[in-house]
N, C-alpha and C positions, 0 to 999 in steps of 0.2 A: 268681679267691676262693681259690683253695685255697692260694695263698701266706700269706694270712692268718693261719690259725693256726699253720702250719709255723713262722711268724716270731714270733708271740707265744707259742709255748711253749717259746721258748729260755730258759736260765735268766737270770732277772732281766730279762726282756723288757719285764715290765710293773713298774710301783710301786703299782698300787690306785688310790683317789681322794685328791686331795690334803686332804680333811676326814679322811681315817682317821687313828688314832692310831699306826700303824707306818711311814705315809707318809714322814717324814723320813728314816728309815734307809731305807727302799725305794728311794728317790730316789737316795740316794748309793750304793747298789749296783747301780742299774739299768745297763742297757746298751742301745744302739742297735744293731739288726742292720740290715744291708743286702744287696740283691742287684739284679741285672738280670734284668728279662725282657726278652730278645733273639730275632729272628727269624731263622730258618736258611734257607740256600739249598733245603732240602728241605721249605720252607713250615711248619715248625714252631715252635711258641712254646717256648722253653726258660726255665727258671731256672737263674740263674749259681749259685757255691756262696756261701752266707753269706759276709760279713765284718764285721768289729767291731772298735773300738779296746779297745786294753789298757787306755790311759791316757785318763781326761778331765780335760783342762786347764782347764775351766771350769765349777764347783762347779753353775752356774745352768742349764746345757746339755749335751744329749747328743748325742752325733754317732758316727757310723761311718767308716770308711775303704772305702769302694769304690773299686775302681780304675776307670779311664775306660773302658778295653777289656776285654772277656771273652776269655781264650784256652780255645778250644774246638778240639782237636787234630782233629775230625772235618773242619772248614771252614776254608777261608783266612779269615784276620782280616779283611779287606775286604770279605766276602761277607755279614758280620753286621749285622742292622738291630736299633738300639737303640730298646725301644719304652717301655719303665717302669723307673723308678728306684725301687724298694721298700724301704721301710724302718718300722719301727714307732716310736711315741712311747709312752715308759714310763707315760703317763697321755693322757687326750682332751685335745690340745691344737692348735691350729692349725699350719700351717706355719713354720718358723722363715726368719729372714734367710737363714741358710745353706742351708738346703732350697732355697729361692729362686734363690740365685745360681748354687748347685751344679746346677740344672736346665737354667738358662740358659747354663751353662758348657758342659753337656753336648750341648746345643742346637748350640752353637757347633762343637763338635767333629763329631757325628754328623749334625747335620740337623735339623730341625722333625717331620719326617714320615718314616715307614717306609709303603712299599708292601708290602701283603701280600696273599694271595690274597683277603682280604675288602675290600679298599679301602686307602687310605691312612690310617694311625693316628699320631695326634700323639704325639711324645714329652712324658712326663709322669713328675712325681714324685709317689710315695703315701705317704702315713704312714698305717698301721694303728693302731687303738686298740681298747682296752677300757674300758668305761665299769664294770666288776664291781670290788667291794671285795678279791675272793680272787684276790692276786697269784698263788698256785700253781695256779688253775685258769682262766686268762684267757679270756675269750670274744673273739671277733671281732666287735665291735659297728658297726664302722664305716670310713671313711677317708676323708684329706682329700686332694684331687689340684690340683695345679696345673699347668696346659698353658700353656707359653711360648709356643705359636704363636697362642693367643686371648686370653691373659691371666688365663682363667676359675680362680678358685679354687671349687673345689665340694667340699660334704660329702656323703658316700655315707653311708645307714644301709641295712641290711637292712630289707625290706617284709613279704614274706610267700613262703613257698613257695620259698627261695632266689633269689629276685627282690630287686633293690637300688633303692632310690629315690635320686634325686640332687636337690640344691639349690644353685645356683649361690649362695656366699655373699659374693662378693667379685669385682671384677675387680681387677687390677694393670694399672696403667700406667707406662711409662719415661717418665720426665721428660727424661733424658739416659742415658749411658754407664752412670753409677754410681748413680742416684737413681731411686726409683720411689714411687709413690703407690698406695694400696689403697682403692679407694672400695667401702664396704659396702653390700650391696644392702638 
């Protein structure tokens, strides 16, 4: 959870609410930032450096250029376990087709789960969001998660005392190698 405010406080990481008067301009200026949470041989979870894309070639979407592997000079590349693909959404919206396909592609490269000291953790993609109107002071109001190994799409929101509440909002079922259907709960 420490990554959420870190990512959302980056320049133009949030655009406010679509109903806000300034939203169209904030959306055009917005950026998506992404990073890996990975697991090291010394049993630590680490956050990679943040990545973003200088050019957004589709005005309707935002994306970032997350490298498929982390270069951590402290550990051999093959010793790292890839756990979470983190990124922000400039406003509260669900995971995109690109998000889903990228998570599946990374699961193909790195595997569906990582064995940690706490047990097996499934690779997931996470999209943090803020529901606030002030794009200069974003709050971490939740995130969407897609877990390729189970097909679950989950929405997480703060509950109380630093705890989070999850709700499965959909299940993604692959029809073949390229097509899927999302079944809403």
